[in-house]
PLY file of the C-alpha trace (Angstrom):
ply
format ascii 1.0
element vertex 481
property float x
property float y
property float z
element edge 480
property int vertex1
property int vertex2
end_header
-0.07 0.03 0.02
1.37 3.35 -0.88
2.24 5.81 1.95
3.04 8.97 0.12
0.45 11.60 0.78
-1.92 12.64 -2.03
-4.68 15.17 -2.26
-7.49 12.48 -2.76
-6.43 10.82 0.25
-5.83 13.98 2.16
-9.31 15.08 1.10
-11.15 11.93 2.75
-8.97 12.25 5.82
-9.84 15.85 6.07
-13.54 15.37 5.71
-13.49 12.29 8.06
-11.61 14.50 10.84
-14.45 17.13 10.65
-16.93 14.34 11.05
-14.74 12.87 13.88
-14.56 16.23 15.78
-18.46 16.07 15.69
-18.26 12.69 17.21
-20.03 11.14 14.29
-17.17 8.85 13.42
-13.93 7.15 14.64
-10.74 8.54 13.10
-8.95 5.08 13.02
-11.75 3.73 11.15
-11.68 6.90 8.64
-8.04 6.22 8.04
-8.54 2.66 7.08
-11.50 3.48 4.87
-9.15 6.30 3.21
-6.53 3.68 2.60
-8.90 1.29 0.78
-10.97 4.00 -0.84
-8.63 6.52 -2.55
-6.84 3.82 -4.86
-10.37 2.74 -6.05
-11.74 6.17 -6.51
-8.54 7.06 -8.61
-9.40 3.75 -10.81
-12.82 4.99 -11.18
-11.87 8.41 -12.09
-9.39 6.92 -14.55
-11.68 4.66 -16.21
-14.60 7.17 -16.27
-12.33 9.71 -17.65
-11.38 7.23 -20.49
-15.13 6.80 -21.04
-15.73 10.50 -21.28
-12.74 10.91 -23.36
-13.88 8.23 -25.87
-16.91 10.24 -26.35
-15.30 13.57 -26.59
-12.78 11.95 -29.16
-15.46 10.12 -31.20
-17.61 13.30 -31.20
-14.65 15.33 -32.44
-13.66 12.69 -35.23
-17.22 11.69 -36.47
-19.80 13.91 -35.16
-22.78 14.00 -32.75
-24.24 10.84 -34.50
-21.04 9.00 -33.02
-21.88 9.94 -29.61
-25.48 8.84 -29.84
-24.12 5.67 -31.56
-21.64 4.91 -28.80
-24.21 5.87 -26.17
-26.63 3.02 -27.61
-24.11 0.44 -27.51
-23.36 1.35 -23.73
-26.06 -0.77 -22.46
-24.81 -3.86 -24.20
-21.07 -3.20 -23.20
-22.49 -2.99 -19.65
-22.99 -6.51 -19.44
-19.29 -6.38 -18.88
-19.77 -4.82 -15.55
-23.18 -6.77 -14.84
-21.57 -10.06 -15.14
-17.72 -9.15 -13.57
-19.19 -6.74 -10.82
-21.80 -9.38 -9.92
-19.69 -12.50 -9.53
-17.02 -10.24 -8.13
-19.62 -9.61 -5.17
-19.27 -12.91 -4.30
-15.54 -13.07 -4.61
-14.82 -10.32 -2.37
-17.27 -11.57 0.26
-15.54 -14.89 0.46
-11.93 -13.39 0.00
-12.13 -10.85 2.76
-13.85 -13.37 5.36
-11.05 -15.94 4.37
-8.07 -13.64 4.23
-8.93 -12.38 7.77
-9.26 -15.72 8.80
-5.97 -16.92 7.33
-7.89 -19.55 5.40
-5.59 -19.21 2.31
-6.43 -22.41 0.72
-10.13 -21.57 0.79
-9.23 -18.22 -0.45
-7.26 -19.60 -3.64
-10.05 -21.90 -4.29
-12.67 -18.77 -4.48
-10.46 -17.13 -6.84
-10.10 -20.13 -9.24
-13.83 -20.75 -9.28
-14.73 -17.01 -9.66
-12.49 -17.18 -12.92
-14.43 -20.28 -14.26
-17.84 -18.77 -13.62
-16.87 -15.43 -15.36
-15.85 -17.34 -18.52
-18.65 -19.51 -18.53
-21.07 -16.62 -18.38
-19.17 -14.06 -20.53
-18.12 -15.80 -23.59
-21.68 -16.60 -25.04
-22.53 -12.89 -24.35
-19.47 -12.12 -26.64
-20.88 -14.27 -29.29
-24.23 -12.94 -29.30
-22.93 -9.25 -29.31
-20.80 -9.99 -32.32
-23.34 -11.84 -34.40
-26.24 -9.45 -33.93
-24.70 -6.11 -33.18
-26.85 -4.28 -35.86
-30.15 -5.99 -34.67
-29.35 -5.22 -31.22
-28.74 -1.51 -31.68
-31.72 -1.15 -34.12
-33.86 -1.97 -30.81
-33.11 1.49 -29.43
-33.22 3.64 -32.18
-34.38 3.94 -35.83
-31.75 6.60 -36.85
-29.65 4.88 -39.71
-26.45 6.66 -39.01
-26.57 6.04 -35.08
-27.53 2.26 -35.86
-24.53 2.06 -38.27
-21.81 3.55 -35.85
-23.17 1.96 -32.83
-23.24 -1.46 -34.48
-19.45 -0.97 -35.83
-18.71 -0.04 -32.13
-20.49 -3.00 -30.44
-19.19 -5.80 -32.81
-15.50 -5.13 -32.03
-16.08 -4.29 -28.26
-17.85 -7.38 -27.81
-14.71 -9.39 -27.58
-13.60 -7.34 -24.37
-16.36 -8.60 -22.33
-14.82 -11.68 -20.85
-11.41 -9.39 -20.24
-13.35 -6.80 -18.53
-15.25 -8.86 -16.14
-12.00 -10.94 -15.29
-10.48 -7.39 -14.44
-13.24 -6.71 -12.06
-12.68 -9.98 -10.24
-9.09 -9.65 -10.03
-9.28 -6.17 -8.53
-11.83 -7.40 -6.04
-9.46 -10.38 -4.90
-6.86 -7.93 -4.00
-9.21 -5.26 -2.32
-10.87 -8.21 -0.35
-7.12 -8.88 0.98
-6.54 -5.10 1.99
-4.73 -4.11 -1.08
-6.51 -1.49 -3.29
-3.28 0.02 -4.33
-2.41 -2.53 -6.82
-5.64 -2.76 -8.68
-5.47 0.93 -8.81
-2.11 0.94 -10.55
-3.23 -1.88 -13.06
-6.70 -0.48 -14.01
-5.53 3.17 -14.08
-2.52 2.13 -16.25
-4.84 0.32 -18.44
-7.12 3.40 -18.74
-3.90 5.37 -19.77
-3.14 2.81 -22.17
-6.68 2.81 -23.71
-6.55 6.77 -24.20
-3.60 6.40 -25.93
-4.35 3.59 -28.36
-7.68 5.57 -28.92
-5.87 8.60 -29.97
-3.80 6.69 -32.40
-6.53 4.49 -33.84
-9.40 7.16 -33.78
-7.29 10.12 -35.19
-3.97 8.64 -36.31
-5.40 5.74 -38.31
-8.84 7.27 -39.03
-10.66 4.15 -37.58
-13.28 6.29 -35.71
-15.62 4.32 -33.51
-14.18 1.11 -34.35
-10.75 2.45 -33.09
-12.49 3.33 -29.75
-13.83 -0.06 -29.69
-10.48 -1.62 -30.26
-8.60 0.43 -27.99
-10.80 -0.66 -25.30
-10.44 -4.23 -25.96
-6.81 -4.16 -26.25
-6.23 -2.17 -23.02
-8.56 -4.72 -21.22
-6.23 -7.69 -22.42
-3.30 -6.01 -20.99
-4.85 -5.55 -17.76
-6.24 -9.01 -17.60
-2.87 -10.31 -18.21
-1.36 -8.26 -15.72
-3.76 -9.55 -13.00
-3.12 -13.05 -14.14
0.80 -12.87 -13.78
0.43 -11.25 -10.32
-1.99 -13.61 -8.69
-0.18 -16.74 -10.01
3.45 -15.40 -9.39
2.57 -13.49 -6.20
4.27 -10.24 -7.37
4.42 -7.72 -10.27
7.08 -5.09 -11.64
7.04 -1.78 -9.99
4.31 -2.81 -7.56
5.89 -5.68 -5.54
4.49 -8.33 -3.54
0.99 -9.01 -3.70
-1.00 -10.11 -0.54
-2.63 -13.35 -1.99
-1.80 -15.92 -4.55
-3.55 -18.80 -6.46
-2.44 -21.52 -8.24
-3.63 -22.42 -11.69
-3.19 -26.12 -11.08
-5.77 -26.42 -8.31
-9.41 -27.61 -8.79
-11.79 -25.04 -10.52
-15.00 -26.96 -9.93
-15.42 -26.85 -6.23
-19.10 -27.61 -5.49
-19.24 -25.85 -1.99
-17.42 -22.90 -3.15
-19.18 -22.37 -6.40
-22.66 -22.81 -4.34
-21.38 -19.80 -2.15
-20.25 -17.81 -4.98
-23.46 -18.22 -6.68
-25.62 -17.64 -3.48
-23.96 -14.40 -3.02
-23.53 -13.23 -6.41
-26.92 -13.82 -8.23
-28.81 -11.21 -6.36
-25.82 -8.84 -6.91
-25.55 -9.67 -10.44
-29.36 -9.23 -10.85
-29.00 -5.78 -9.26
-26.61 -4.91 -11.61
-28.53 -6.48 -14.30
-31.44 -4.48 -13.40
-29.51 -1.28 -14.10
-28.14 -2.62 -17.41
-31.55 -3.81 -18.54
-33.33 -0.70 -17.60
-30.84 1.24 -19.81
-32.48 -0.04 -22.97
-36.07 1.15 -22.31
-34.66 4.28 -20.72
-32.81 4.97 -23.85
-35.49 4.23 -26.03
-37.72 6.90 -24.16
-34.90 9.34 -24.12
-34.61 9.03 -27.75
-38.16 10.03 -28.15
-37.32 13.39 -26.92
-35.29 14.10 -30.12
-31.63 13.96 -30.97
-30.64 17.08 -29.02
-31.74 15.50 -25.69
-30.23 12.17 -26.66
-26.90 13.50 -27.23
-27.13 15.79 -23.97
-28.38 12.57 -21.93
-25.26 10.59 -23.07
-23.13 13.51 -22.27
-24.82 13.85 -18.69
-24.30 10.05 -18.16
-20.74 10.47 -18.57
-20.54 13.06 -15.97
-22.63 11.15 -13.88
-20.04 8.32 -13.87
-17.12 10.99 -13.04
-19.26 11.98 -10.13
-20.16 8.61 -8.97
-16.45 7.47 -8.80
-16.36 7.83 -4.99
-18.71 5.02 -4.89
-16.25 2.94 -6.40
-14.01 3.28 -3.33
-16.34 3.66 -0.49
-18.55 0.60 -1.69
-15.61 -1.54 -1.84
-14.12 -0.17 1.31
-17.47 -0.97 3.04
-17.32 -4.66 1.43
-13.79 -5.22 2.53
-13.97 -3.64 5.95
-17.23 -5.00 6.87
-16.42 -8.45 5.44
-12.89 -8.62 7.44
-14.90 -7.66 10.56
-17.28 -10.26 9.98
-14.65 -12.95 9.14
-12.95 -12.05 12.62
-16.63 -12.44 14.22
-16.66 -8.85 15.37
-20.11 -7.70 14.20
-20.20 -4.64 16.53
-17.20 -3.13 14.36
-18.61 -4.32 11.04
-21.68 -2.24 11.81
-19.60 0.74 12.80
-17.63 0.55 9.64
-21.08 0.43 7.50
-22.57 3.44 8.96
-19.34 5.60 9.22
-17.99 4.66 5.54
-21.74 5.85 4.23
-21.27 9.07 6.30
-17.93 9.89 5.01
-19.21 8.88 1.35
-22.37 11.08 1.50
-19.85 14.18 2.44
-17.39 13.33 -0.14
-20.08 13.06 -2.91
-21.80 16.44 -1.64
-18.27 18.30 -2.11
-17.82 16.85 -5.46
-21.63 17.58 -6.60
-21.09 21.24 -5.40
-17.98 21.77 -7.62
-19.49 20.00 -10.80
-22.42 21.90 -10.36
-20.72 25.35 -10.29
-18.84 24.49 -13.46
-21.66 22.69 -15.23
-21.52 24.83 -18.50
-17.74 24.73 -18.98
-17.57 21.08 -18.35
-20.41 20.37 -20.96
-18.53 22.46 -23.62
-16.02 19.95 -23.44
-17.95 17.43 -24.89
-19.96 19.56 -27.60
-19.26 21.97 -30.27
-19.91 25.57 -29.18
-22.51 25.84 -31.98
-24.74 23.03 -30.60
-26.35 25.67 -28.09
-29.55 23.99 -27.55
-27.92 20.68 -26.71
-25.40 22.50 -24.33
-28.32 24.27 -22.52
-30.19 20.61 -22.29
-27.08 19.11 -20.89
-26.12 21.81 -18.42
-29.79 21.58 -16.78
-29.20 17.84 -16.67
-26.15 17.89 -15.00
-27.57 20.10 -12.31
-29.93 17.31 -11.67
-27.27 14.56 -11.63
-25.50 16.72 -8.86
-28.45 16.17 -6.83
-29.41 12.75 -7.69
-25.62 11.39 -6.80
-25.61 12.49 -3.56
-28.30 9.60 -2.57
-26.00 7.25 -4.49
-23.38 7.72 -1.65
-25.76 6.26 0.82
-27.42 3.74 -1.33
-24.10 2.26 -2.93
-22.02 2.14 0.36
-24.79 0.48 2.22
-25.16 -1.97 -0.72
-21.51 -2.74 -0.52
-21.66 -3.49 3.39
-24.44 -5.81 2.64
-22.91 -7.59 0.03
-19.94 -8.35 2.35
-22.38 -10.10 4.66
-23.93 -12.12 1.74
-27.10 -10.31 2.16
-27.46 -9.34 -1.43
-31.16 -9.71 -2.05
-32.37 -6.22 -0.55
-29.94 -4.04 -2.65
-31.40 -5.97 -5.91
-34.86 -5.18 -4.72
-33.98 -1.36 -3.99
-32.29 -1.21 -7.67
-35.24 -2.80 -9.36
-37.53 -0.50 -7.80
-35.45 2.62 -8.53
-34.97 1.86 -12.08
-38.24 -0.05 -13.18
-40.42 1.43 -10.58
-39.24 5.27 -10.78
-36.73 5.99 -13.40
-38.30 4.38 -16.42
-41.87 5.21 -15.86
-41.16 8.76 -15.11
-39.09 9.25 -18.20
-41.80 7.64 -20.31
-44.34 9.96 -18.60
-42.33 12.90 -19.65
-42.75 11.92 -23.64
-46.39 11.65 -23.39
-47.70 14.10 -20.82
-47.11 17.90 -20.36
-44.65 16.82 -17.70
-41.90 17.00 -20.73
-38.32 16.89 -19.73
-39.15 17.05 -16.02
-39.86 13.66 -16.27
-36.37 12.77 -16.92
-35.12 14.91 -14.27
-37.59 13.06 -11.97
-36.44 9.75 -13.21
-32.71 10.74 -12.43
-33.54 11.61 -8.86
-35.75 8.30 -8.32
-33.00 5.90 -9.46
-30.88 6.86 -6.49
-33.32 7.71 -3.81
-35.03 4.31 -3.63
-31.72 2.41 -2.87
-30.63 4.94 -0.68
-33.66 4.45 1.65
-34.08 0.71 1.42
-30.39 -0.20 1.76
-30.15 1.97 4.65
-33.28 0.42 6.18
-31.87 -3.19 5.80
-28.55 -2.21 7.30
-30.30 -0.97 10.52
-32.29 -4.20 10.87
-28.85 -6.12 11.59
-30.48 -9.16 9.98
-27.40 -9.18 7.67
-25.42 -10.42 10.57
-27.48 -13.56 10.93
-26.98 -14.08 7.14
-23.38 -13.39 7.14
-22.68 -16.43 9.66
-23.60 -18.89 7.16
-20.49 -17.95 4.91
-17.89 -17.37 7.43
-14.85 -19.72 7.15
-15.67 -21.07 10.99
-18.00 -20.61 13.68
-16.57 -19.28 16.89
-17.79 -16.77 19.33
-19.45 -13.94 17.96
-18.83 -10.27 19.26
-22.05 -8.15 19.16
0 1
1 2
2 3
3 4
4 5
5 6
6 7
7 8
8 9
9 10
10 11
11 12
12 13
13 14
14 15
15 16
16 17
17 18
18 19
19 20
20 21
21 22
22 23
23 24
24 25
25 26
26 27
27 28
28 29
29 30
30 31
31 32
32 33
33 34
34 35
35 36
36 37
37 38
38 39
39 40
40 41
41 42
42 43
43 44
44 45
45 46
46 47
47 48
48 49
49 50
50 51
51 52
52 53
53 54
54 55
55 56
56 57
57 58
58 59
59 60
60 61
61 62
62 63
63 64
64 65
65 66
66 67
67 68
68 69
69 70
70 71
71 72
72 73
73 74
74 75
75 76
76 77
77 78
78 79
79 80
80 81
81 82
82 83
83 84
84 85
85 86
86 87
87 88
88 89
89 90
90 91
91 92
92 93
93 94
94 95
95 96
96 97
97 98
98 99
99 100
100 101
101 102
102 103
103 104
104 105
105 106
106 107
107 108
108 109
109 110
110 111
111 112
112 113
113 114
114 115
115 116
116 117
117 118
118 119
119 120
120 121
121 122
122 123
123 124
124 125
125 126
126 127
127 128
128 129
129 130
130 131
131 132
132 133
133 134
134 135
135 136
136 137
137 138
138 139
139 140
140 141
141 142
142 143
143 144
144 145
145 146
146 147
147 148
148 149
149 150
150 151
151 152
152 153
153 154
154 155
155 156
156 157
157 158
158 159
159 160
160 161
161 162
162 163
163 164
164 165
165 166
166 167
167 168
168 169
169 170
170 171
171 172
172 173
173 174
174 175
175 176
176 177
177 178
178 179
179 180
180 181
181 182
182 183
183 184
184 185
185 186
186 187
187 188
188 189
189 190
190 191
191 192
192 193
193 194
194 195
195 196
196 197
197 198
198 199
199 200
200 201
201 202
202 203
203 204
204 205
205 206
206 207
207 208
208 209
209 210
210 211
211 212
212 213
213 214
214 215
215 216
216 217
217 218
218 219
219 220
220 221
221 222
222 223
223 224
224 225
225 226
226 227
227 228
228 229
229 230
230 231
231 232
232 233
233 234
234 235
235 236
236 237
237 238
238 239
239 240
240 241
241 242
242 243
243 244
244 245
245 246
246 247
247 248
248 249
249 250
250 251
251 252
252 253
253 254
254 255
255 256
256 257
257 258
258 259
259 260
260 261
261 262
262 263
263 264
264 265
265 266
266 267
267 268
268 269
269 270
270 271
271 272
272 273
273 274
274 275
275 276
276 277
277 278
278 279
279 280
280 281
281 282
282 283
283 284
284 285
285 286
286 287
287 288
288 289
289 290
290 291
291 292
292 293
293 294
294 295
295 296
296 297
297 298
298 299
299 300
300 301
301 302
302 303
303 304
304 305
305 306
306 307
307 308
308 309
309 310
310 311
311 312
312 313
313 314
314 315
315 316
316 317
317 318
318 319
319 320
320 321
321 322
322 323
323 324
324 325
325 326
326 327
327 328
328 329
329 330
330 331
331 332
332 333
333 334
334 335
335 336
336 337
337 338
338 339
339 340
340 341
341 342
342 343
343 344
344 345
345 346
346 347
347 348
348 349
349 350
350 351
351 352
352 353
353 354
354 355
355 356
356 357
357 358
358 359
359 360
360 361
361 362
362 363
363 364
364 365
365 366
366 367
367 368
368 369
369 370
370 371
371 372
372 373
373 374
374 375
375 376
376 377
377 378
378 379
379 380
380 381
381 382
382 383
383 384
384 385
385 386
386 387
387 388
388 389
389 390
390 391
391 392
392 393
393 394
394 395
395 396
396 397
397 398
398 399
399 400
400 401
401 402
402 403
403 404
404 405
405 406
406 407
407 408
408 409
409 410
410 411
411 412
412 413
413 414
414 415
415 416
416 417
417 418
418 419
419 420
420 421
421 422
422 423
423 424
424 425
425 426
426 427
427 428
428 429
429 430
430 431
431 432
432 433
433 434
434 435
435 436
436 437
437 438
438 439
439 440
440 441
441 442
442 443
443 444
444 445
445 446
446 447
447 448
448 449
449 450
450 451
451 452
452 453
453 454
454 455
455 456
456 457
457 458
458 459
459 460
460 461
461 462
462 463
463 464
464 465
465 466
466 467
467 468
468 469
469 470
470 471
471 472
472 473
473 474
474 475
475 476
476 477
477 478
478 479
479 480
């Protein structure tokens, strides 16, 4: 773990110190949270910046239709994060508990079985996306140019799905073992490689959206290779020794481990899948507002992604630290970590939202040509709504991470379904058929985060997750509560 001070870690510590002086959090727990959270937030910033730069690059090279086309391909590429992130939820739950209990053989088995599950699920999806790219984009829009560009992008990026999913699992393995620094270095480096490749492929070779897709695939291959070398060999150049290893020669099919992974991961995968699935009707309804709103919405989603990066850190810090406390059978500390990380998360989100809100107009203009005045105006208003909506994400996402660590993944799934299918999609649709208009889209943005925030917070306060976690711990000894 790096010990050199950095602005992001210092910001988290400063906010935590303010809360600590108010008697709301424990300073030592804030420090441990910051150690795990900041590298993951940097990873999120690098990945989301890469995504935003992708949009800016293809928009500059090809035009607004390319922004819309890549946006329509986005939900399908989102299957990478549905699969990888969902299965990695089971991985980090098992790894963090086994790491704290020093059950290293069981830990290695969890890694091998996770790799097997990812490949079994992701490879068929790659084939479908490759074979039916045009038909899949046509589901979302009838604009011929957007279909052409979106299908071209999807046809190539499909090959990155298994690699992207494996990267998520690799990162969760190390974070569960108290090492957020190494995944940050690997995935942030991958984002830098991706941006460099895109610049060459999009502008240098004139490959447009295909170049953007190819850059994404190749960078994910590089990162997957690095994770594999590190986890098998136990160390990586410029990073050093890793906290865990897993031999490739052990069994991959281990019924008990696979059962635990599937039991924990299914609701988490479904939760992520609810978001991915919801993006299809959501984008289709957004398209009914017209091309200007569609382009503005895609831009606002990229800014949302950047603003949501604290959740990358705090959600996984909650999973790791709550999971480790449960592995030590210290339920009191696990509960304290859950509540305190959520509080630090909200304050951090609020800080970012204020900054982005103040500079909304110049930020939007980084994506769009200055002549697109109507689209810019719509996008700026959407960004203001994003700034409000994302604060609730700090609550829902952090408590979801804490519940995931306990294996209590059903309620976060229910909350995501309600937020997307019960609020975001219906409200957006109402905006297309009633005088509500674009305010329906605004309300949809707010609904998708408020429901998970309220439901996940409620579930964590019931303490039922403590009982559920006892079924997944490596051993049953005295419980501290």
